[in-house]
C-alpha positions, 0 to 999 in steps of 0.5 A, a space after each residue: 387145150 382141151 376143157 371139158 364138163 362134168 355134170 352136176 348131180 346135185 350141189 347140194 348133196 356135197 355137203 358130205 364132201 365140204 363140211 358146212 359148219 367146220 372149216 376143218 373139212 372132212 377126213 377122207 380115207 385114203 387108200 390103205 385106211 389112213 386118213 388124208 392130210 388137210 390144209 387147215 391152217 390155209 386160208 378160208 374161201 367162201 362158196 355160194 350153197 350149190 358152186 362150180 368149178 374149174 380144175 385147170 392144169 398139165 397132164 395130170 389133171 388131163 388124166 395121162 395115164 388113167 383107162 380112160 382120162 375123162 372119167 378116170 383122172 383125178 379132176 374127173 373124179 374131183 367133180 363126181 365126188 363132190 357133185 359140183 358142175 365141173 370144167 376140165 382143162 389140163 395140157 399135156 407138158 403144159 407150165 406156168 412156163 413151159 409151153 405145153 404139146 398144144 403150144 400152150 403155157 398157163 398164162 396162154 390158156 388162161 386168157 383163152 378160157 371162156 370167160 362166161 363159164 364164171 367159175 366159183 372156185 378155180 383149182 389150178 395144179 401143177 407144174 412139174 415141167 416147169 423143173 427144167 426151166 429157168 426157176 428164177 422166172 416162176 415165181 412172176 408167170 406164177 402171178 401173172 396166171 393167177 392174176 389172169 384168172 382173176 380178171 377173167 373170173 372175178 368173183 370166183 375163189 383160186 385154190 393152187 395146187 402144187 406139183 405132185 413127185 413123179 419120181 422119187 427121190 424127188 427131184 430136187 427142181 420139184 421142191 424148189 417150184 414147190 416152195 416158190 408156189 407156196 410163198 407166192 400162195 402165202 404172200 397172196 393169201 390163197 390156199 395152197 395145197 402141197 402135195 410135197 409137204 404132206 406127203 402123198 407120195 411116198 415109197 410106201 405107195 409109189 409102186 400103186 399109185 404112179 404108173 411107170 410103164 412106157 405107156 405111163 411115162 411116170 404118171 397116176 394110174 387109176 388108183 393114183 387119180 383115185 388117190 389123188 382126188 380123194 385128198 384133194 377133195 379132202 384138202 378142199 373140205 379144209 379150206 373151202 365154207 359155204 354160204 349155207 353154213 352161215 344160214 344154219 347157223 342163223 335158223 338154228 333156235 336158241 336152246 329152251 332154258 331150263 328150270 
């Protein structure tokens, strides 16, 4: 297991990334100039003025195929864009059901996390690595993992970040993983970000975003990690409201009467 921290520049500066007063959040331009879709219909989560973040997941979170995984992976880029103290925990080949290269499933890795870290927001990503496993067991494994996160960080909010396609057309098992996790998150009242439903990766951008070389092994290129970071920041902006929005409303003076 590898956990790394990304230093915060100034947490208050993230107001440009997460809207303080509008739940719809920002629309950060994606490569090609289009604004990414956001999950504005999902439940909102409330964050403190200066939140901290944990991004947990598989090899995509680890930063595989980025020229420098620790700085150019999507998770590192999200922390940089938001300006929040961010910890990244990714393990290659790991999933809710599948053990990774270091032997961890999501639940075993969560149990081994530093419970004193106390992030305000946890984003749990993935995982396409479960597509060869018995998916009848996936929902229970996901709920166990989310329960373990709640036990480890009882004051943290959770956002579930579903799998993104590594190949096109999208494999049926990957679509099934997305649907199982979406339903489980909805029943739990947890925001769910779906790169599949929102069509983040299509035939129009696949060759730019995914490194299909033997070294990349169908993982995001540097451009792909940058794109994922932009899309995820926008999605978080759609579901997260920071406490300063309440303060701002309370401090807004009443308009002067005309006449």
